[in-house]
ZADOTI-79766 format. One line per 10 residues: for each residue y, x, z of C-alpha. Coordinates in pm, 1 decimal, padded with zeros to 6 digits. Layout:
Y X Z  ...
//
This chain:
-00777.8 00565.2 -00951.3  -00756.0 00239.2 -00881.4  -00790.6 00084.9 -00542.3  -01104.9 -00161.6 -00655.3  -01333.9 00161.1 -00713.8  -01546.8 00323.3 -00505.4  -01418.6 00630.1 -00297.6  -01529.0 00892.2 00006.7  -01397.3 00822.9 00340.5  -01328.8 01013.9 00605.9
-01322.3 00903.5 01061.5  -01089.3 00659.1 01179.3  -00738.1 00906.2 01315.8  -00818.3 00992.4 01706.9  -00476.5 00818.9 01795.4  -00474.9 00610.5 02060.3  -00272.8 00293.3 01909.8  -00497.8 -00017.8 01883.4  -00449.8 -00201.9 01588.3  -00591.8 -00539.7 01685.0
-00236.6 -00543.0 01885.8  -00055.5 -00546.9 01557.1  00140.1 -00879.0 01458.3  00069.4 -01013.0 01085.7  00468.5 -00861.9 00965.3  00646.9 -01157.9 00770.1  01030.2 -01089.4 00649.4  01213.9 -01385.4 00701.0  00995.8 -01653.6 00573.1  00836.0 -01386.0 00363.2
00417.4 -01299.1 00471.7  00372.1 -00927.6 00404.5  -00046.4 -00830.1 00266.7  00006.0 -00550.2 00517.1  00294.4 -00360.1 00743.6  00325.5 -00059.7 00532.4  00614.6 -00047.1 00373.9  00706.5 00190.1 -00000.4  01041.6 00274.7 00090.4  01325.3 00313.8 -00202.2
01379.2 00626.2 -00348.3  01659.6 00703.8 -00588.8  01508.5 00887.7 -00873.9  01182.6 00803.2 -00804.0  01044.2 00456.7 -00715.4  01090.4 00412.6 -01097.6  00894.6 00096.4 -01280.6  00599.3 00330.1 -01377.0  00610.5 00490.0 -01018.9  00551.3 00119.4 -00852.9
00340.3 00040.3 -01108.9  00057.0 00341.3 -00914.8  00168.4 00239.6 -00630.9  00023.6 -00137.8 -00636.9  -00245.0 -00005.5 -00843.1  -00393.0 00201.5 -00569.8  -00335.2 -00064.2 -00319.2  -00238.8 -00089.0 00089.3  00099.3 -00126.8 00043.8  00279.0 -00490.6 00203.5
00639.1 -00379.0 00031.5  00724.6 -00190.3 -00263.3  01076.9 -00107.3 -00350.4  01322.4 -00011.6 -00660.4  01521.1 00241.8 -00664.5  01867.5 00233.2 -00461.1  02105.3 00045.1 -00633.1  02480.1 00049.1 -00648.5  02625.4 -00316.4 -00574.4  02957.3 -00194.6 -00720.7
02872.3 -00009.0 -00990.9  02652.5 -00318.3 -01110.7  02886.8 -00592.4 -01053.9  03184.7 -00402.6 -01262.6  02966.7 -00266.7 -01474.7  03011.8 00130.9 -01431.6  02624.1 00119.7 -01447.0  02336.3 00027.6 -01628.1  02086.7 -00165.0 -01432.7  01846.6 00100.3 -01538.5
01712.8 00131.2 -01219.6  01627.9 -00236.4 -01187.7  01457.3 -00254.7 -01580.1  01097.7 -00454.6 -01554.4  01215.8 -00623.7 -01228.1  01205.7 -00978.3 -01373.5  00820.4 -00908.3 -01539.8  00714.4 -00720.0 -01213.8  00442.1 -00904.6 -00956.9  00549.7 -00940.5 -00635.7
00676.1 -00923.5 -00342.3  00945.0 -00674.1 -00441.1  01221.2 -00553.8 -00253.6  01589.5 -00402.7 -00416.7  01810.7 -00175.1 -00189.9  02179.7 -00264.7 -00234.5  02454.5 -00010.8 -00141.5  02799.0 -00038.3 -00035.8  03148.8 -00112.3 00142.1  03269.2 -00398.7 -00054.3
03108.2 -00717.1 00080.8  03210.4 -00935.0 -00283.9  03021.8 -00662.0 -00457.0  02720.4 -00643.6 -00243.6  02753.5 -01103.4 -00194.3  02732.7 -01109.5 -00616.8  02482.8 -00830.3 -00662.9  02237.2 -01083.4 -00438.2  02332.6 -01363.9 -00599.4  02203.0 -01122.5 -00940.8
01883.9 -01076.3 -00724.1  01749.4 -01376.4 -00665.7  01802.8 -01460.5 -00979.4  01571.2 -01178.2 -01094.0  01321.6 -01311.4 -00835.1  01379.9 -01028.1 -00603.9  01169.6 -01113.8 -00260.3  01346.7 -00929.3 -00041.2  01705.3 -00759.3 -00016.3  01798.4 -00471.8 00168.6
02166.8 -00311.5 00293.9  02139.8 00072.4 00271.6  02341.0 00220.7 00589.5  02126.3 00511.2 00615.8  02173.6 00747.5 00290.2  02325.0 01103.9 00467.4  02395.9 01219.2 00159.1  02798.3 01370.6 00159.6  02843.2 01186.3 -00181.4  02761.3 00842.1 -00077.8
02875.1 00914.9 00255.8  03208.1 01055.0 00242.0  03372.7 01035.4 -00176.6  03249.4 00609.8 -00091.2  03246.5 00505.0 00235.5  02912.6 00357.5 00250.4  02554.3 00478.6 00356.8  02523.9 00599.3 00666.4  02885.3 00624.6 00730.1  02879.9 00247.9 00811.2
02691.6 00374.3 01096.8  02988.2 00462.1 01291.9  03143.0 00113.6 01208.1  02875.2 -00216.7 01299.2  03122.5 -00450.9 01275.2  03213.0 -00389.0 00886.9  02793.1 -00393.7 00867.0  02797.0 -00686.9 01018.7  03004.6 -00853.6 00746.1  02848.7 -00672.2 00450.5
02496.4 -00838.6 00588.7  02673.5 -01202.2 00618.6  02834.0 -01110.3 00249.3  02447.2 -01053.2 00120.5  02351.0 -01347.1 00278.9  02545.9 -01567.1 00147.5  02457.6 -01447.9 -00206.1  02100.1 -01420.5 -00118.5  02047.1 -01785.9 -00034.5  01699.2 -01857.1 00095.7
01627.8 -01462.4 -00020.9  01601.3 -01293.1 00336.9  01828.9 -00962.6 00399.5  01695.1 -00699.8 00539.4  01922.4 -00310.0 00683.4  01759.0 00042.0 00686.3  01934.3 00250.0 00959.6  01918.4 00546.1 01122.2  02004.3 00615.4 01496.9  02377.9 00699.1 01451.6
02583.8 00952.2 01206.2  02533.4 01219.6 01430.5  02369.8 01319.5 01726.8  02625.1 01330.9 01990.7  02754.1 00945.7 01828.7  02402.7 00727.2 01875.5  02475.2 00392.5 01740.9  02156.7 00253.3 01603.7  02109.9 00011.2 01895.7  02482.2 -00140.6 01859.0
02402.6 -00134.8 01526.0  02039.3 -00304.4 01526.1  02210.0 -00598.9 01751.2  02518.8 -00628.6 01486.4  02255.8 -00656.4 01189.9  02083.4 -00885.9 01369.7  02390.3 -01140.5 01493.3  02493.2 -01112.1 01131.0  02154.5 -01243.7 01046.1  01945.1 -00954.9 00889.1
01571.1 -01021.2 00884.2  01439.3 -00708.9 00934.7  01570.8 -00343.9 01050.7  01404.5 -00057.6 00926.9  01514.4 00274.9 01169.2  01511.6 00605.8 01055.1  01481.6 00816.8 01281.2  01687.0 01082.3 01281.7  02072.8 01034.3 01222.5  02246.2 01138.4 00947.4
02362.5 01475.8 01092.9  01962.0 01571.2 01162.6  01811.5 01765.4 00890.0  01407.9 01722.2 00786.9  01322.3 02018.6 01014.6  01431.3 01794.7 01341.3  01156.7 01560.5 01408.9  01161.3 01230.4 01421.2  01293.9 01060.0 01811.2  01027.0 00821.2 01816.7
01202.5 00705.8 02189.2  01514.9 00577.6 02006.5  01329.0 00394.8 01760.8  01151.1 00244.0 02070.1  01503.5 00148.6 02248.1  01606.8 -00063.1 01876.8  01252.9 -00233.3 01926.6  01347.5 -00346.9 02214.6  01700.2 -00446.9 02237.5  01599.8 -00783.0 01930.2
01361.1 -00995.7 01867.5  01420.5 -00931.7 01432.1  01145.8 -00693.7 01310.9  01190.3 -00319.0 01369.8  01029.3 -00089.6 01044.7  00937.9 00268.6 01187.8  01049.9 00538.0 00945.5  01045.4 00901.9 00951.1  00749.8 01162.4 00936.3  00464.9 00892.7 00761.2
00283.8 01086.5 00652.0  -00040.2 00979.3 00635.0  -00265.4 00705.1 00841.4  -00278.5 00945.8 01165.0  00114.4 00911.6 01163.8  00184.1 00591.4 01154.7  -00044.5 00504.0 01423.0  00158.4 00708.2 01620.9  00487.0 00535.7 01472.6  00296.9 00246.7 01597.2
00196.1 00313.2 01919.6  00505.0 00559.6 02015.4  00783.8 00257.1 01904.9  00551.0 -00093.3 01921.6  00745.0 -00158.3 01589.9  00612.1 -00415.5 01345.2  00587.5 -00220.8 01053.5  00584.6 00097.2 00932.0  00782.4 00278.0 00622.7  00657.6 00537.9 00399.7
00889.3 00790.3 00190.4  00888.9 01178.4 00045.1  00473.5 01131.4 00165.5  00456.3 00859.3 -00099.9  00581.6 01110.6 -00387.3  00278.1 01350.7 -00406.3  00023.6 01122.8 -00244.4  00094.1 00725.6 -00294.7  -00272.6 00702.1 -00198.6  -00110.5 00666.6 00157.4
-00076.9 00336.6 00166.0  -00440.5 00250.8 00129.8  -00563.0 00502.4 00435.5  -00320.5 00375.8 00667.1  -00398.7 00028.7 00574.4  -00742.0 00129.2 00619.3  -00689.9 00242.2 00936.0  -00508.1 -00067.8 01045.6  -00825.0 -00217.3 00969.7  -01037.1 00010.2 01140.3
-01228.4 00130.9 00797.1  -01313.0 00478.7 00751.8  -01019.6 00685.1 00600.5  -01108.7 00694.1 00230.3  -00993.0 01059.3 00081.3  -00773.6 01181.0 -00183.5  -00840.3 01103.5 -00511.4  -01012.4 01448.5 -00657.5  -00825.3 01683.1 -00907.1  -00964.2 01514.6 -01170.1
-00868.8 01191.5 -01109.9  -00504.5 01332.6 -00972.6  -00523.4 01501.5 -01335.5  -00641.8 01189.9 -01478.6  -00324.9 00910.5 -01318.3  -00080.7 01247.6 -01422.2  -00154.5 01203.3 -01726.7  -00104.7 00806.2 -01741.4  00172.5 00865.3 -01576.4  00384.3 01020.1 -01834.1
00206.7 00844.0 -02143.1  00379.0 00517.7 -01959.5  00744.4 00716.7 -01931.5  00743.8 00842.0 -02279.9  00608.2 00476.8 -02389.9  00911.2 00310.4 -02234.0  01165.9 00601.4 -02299.9  01076.6 00786.8 -02544.2  00984.1 01182.2 -02615.3  01147.1 01414.0 -02501.9
01335.5 01210.5 -02237.4  00999.8 01022.4 -02090.9  00891.3 01384.3 -02035.8  01170.9 01486.3 -01911.8  01165.8 01190.3 -01650.7  00864.8 01293.7 -01588.8  00893.9 01654.2 -01457.5  00968.8 01551.0 -01134.5  00741.9 01330.9 -01052.8  00437.7 01605.2 -01208.1
00557.8 01888.3 -00972.9  00508.8 01679.3 -00670.2  00178.5 01577.7 -00769.8  -00043.1 01925.2 -00603.7  00190.6 01927.1 -00306.0  -00026.6 02098.3 -00018.6  -00266.4 02225.0 -00322.0  -00296.8 02573.5 -00274.4  -00209.7 02760.6 -00600.6  -00040.4 02554.3 -00827.3
00293.8 02714.8 -00813.6  00229.5 02814.5 -01172.9  00184.8 02485.1 -01251.3  00439.1 02326.7 -01110.8  00652.0 02628.9 -01276.3  00565.3 02531.5 -01613.9  00602.3 02123.6 -01588.5  00913.0 02127.0 -01437.5  01033.9 02275.2 -01793.7  00812.6 02092.4 -02015.3
00995.4 02061.6 -02359.6  00824.4 01720.1 -02516.2  00492.5 01554.4 -02495.6  00287.5 01778.2 -02646.5  00416.6 02052.3 -02443.8  00360.7 01892.6 -02098.5  00001.9 01865.2 -02239.9  -00066.7 02159.4 -02348.9  00081.1 02232.4 -01925.8  -00188.3 02021.4 -01820.4
-00476.0 02185.8 -02041.5  -00374.9 02543.4 -01921.3  -00275.6 02574.9 -01587.2  -00339.6 02201.9 -01382.5  -00608.6 02345.9 -01094.5  -00953.5 02263.2 -01158.6  -01185.1 02153.0 -00893.0  -01320.0 02439.1 -00659.7  -00999.2 02651.8 -00777.8  -00796.2 02515.4 -00477.5
-00799.2 02366.2 -00103.5  -00557.2 02151.1 00110.1  -00316.0 02258.6 00304.2  -00055.6 02112.4 00493.5  00183.7 01881.9 00338.2  00459.5 02022.3 00462.6  00380.8 02431.4 00335.3  00483.0 02326.4 00048.0  00784.4 02100.3 00098.2  01040.1 02424.7 00008.5
00971.9 02452.6 -00306.5  01063.1 02124.4 -00433.3  01376.9 01966.1 -00352.2  01456.6 01682.8 -00227.5  01463.5 01338.4 -00359.4  01804.5 01138.0 -00340.7  01798.7 00975.5 -00050.1  01461.7 00965.4 00058.5  01541.2 00833.7 00405.1
//
């Protein structure tokens, strides 16, 4: 369903924040159409998903999946996560992770050649394989000086392309380093910082700390983007109001509701909030999503890739368990279509429930900060 189609609307959320107070968001010299960013999510924000986000509208900056700078530069891993970026409409951002300055510098040069608009560095991923074995991601929140060196190296490779950083409040609730890290990033030349309002040790059941994000906003001059628990227009306006951030970044919620960006954008304009697509519209989008993956990757691999996306399409819809259980083991395109025809809910058969009610049924994406 495209952003241009007429959709039913609902009332503005009741939040005290006045959107007219927001200034246009620039990342370096790059102006964003809206101050709403889509997070880089490993395993999910691929070419087809990015097409869907762009089609639905409202997102000011779209990111690819997170990329290992060293793995790409050394040739140890294929650059699958950058598939299609050379011909993709902009602006488009890419997030790198590593702890070696020469790796991020060379990766940045390559990204400039691909026409990437923003290069982000990940200092927030809490996954053990990134923090432990690699000593990267949120592990670096203990070492602001290394973060500064990595940003400086990336800027050398990026030239005029803006370089940003994504951080958390600290590695542990007893070790809050967010302000120190933000200052180091700014001093090193970062054009903006995204702050996830939890520490690396915190689980998603712990609410984000808007107060600590606000403290970081007060300490730096560059734009700060608030991240964490942004699930709809109300939560986005609340984040703006509580933190004073220049923008918001949506992560996990957009996987099950990629139309969330247009909802937030409408709220910031003061317009009525568009209703979510109907179940029949979501079904149509699901089938197009699958067909594009199969077109790119072939079958059955395209169907295997689609399983994780399909399981999230009905997050928040009661009565969809049978569909999820079946679609996550779909064998090929014909089996996928059969499952959709037989088990995808029809209009009136389900009701919307809070999105948190069903989150536990679906595995968390990798580094969806």
